[in-house]
N, C-alpha and C positions, 0 to 999 in steps of 0.2 A: 790781332790787327782788326780795326773796325772796317766794316763795309760802308759803302757810300751812303746808305740810308740810315746810318747810326750816328748818334751824337757823340760828343767826346766822352760821355759817361757810359756809353754802350747801350743806351736806351733808344729805341726807334722813336721817330716822331709820332707815330700812331700810338705808341705806349705812353708817351709823354702827354698826349692830348686826351687820352681816355683812361679809364680805370676799369675796375671790375664790371662785368656785364655791359660794357659799352657806355657807361655813364661818364660824362665829361668830368675831368679832375676837379673842376670848379664846383660841380654838383656835389661831389663827395666832401669837399671842404665846407660847403654850405651846410650839408647834413651834419657834419661834426659840430659846427658852431651852434646849430639849432639844438643838437643834443645837449650841449653844455648849458644852453639856456633852459632846457627842460630840467636839467639837474638842479639848477638854481631854483627854479620854480618848485621842484619836488621838495627841496630842503625847506622852503618857506611853508609849504603845505604840511610837512612833518611837524614844524614848529606850531602851526595852527592847531593841528590835532593834539599835540602835547598840551597846549594851552587850554583847549576845551576839555581834555581829559582831567585836568586839575580841578575843574569846576565841580561843585556839588550837583547832585541830581536836581535840587531845587533851582540852582542857578541856570542849569541847562534848560529846565522847563520854562524859565522866564524867557529864554531865547527861542522857545518853541522846539527844542530838541530833546531827544532821549539819548542816552549813552550809545546805544546801538546804531544811531543815525549819524554819528560824528563823521566817520570816514566818507560816507556818501555825501554829506553836506559839504565837506571841504573839497571834494572832487566833483561836485555837481556839474561844473562846466565841462568836465571831461567825460562824465558818464552819460551826459545827454539828458 
């Protein structure tokens, strides 16, 4: 039998409004969707790395890159 402070599902209002470590539930949902966005961005970066790896050393040199700089180049905005 539910106590007066519990919802029909047996979850207290405080639990429904917050999640782990006191972060609001909406905050966790936002983090999840941002994470999915990162995954899409990561896949695009992986494709870019593959595309650059297919180029010859001469073609990379024309772009001002060497093979060992490809990953840093693709992630340059994340690496600072």
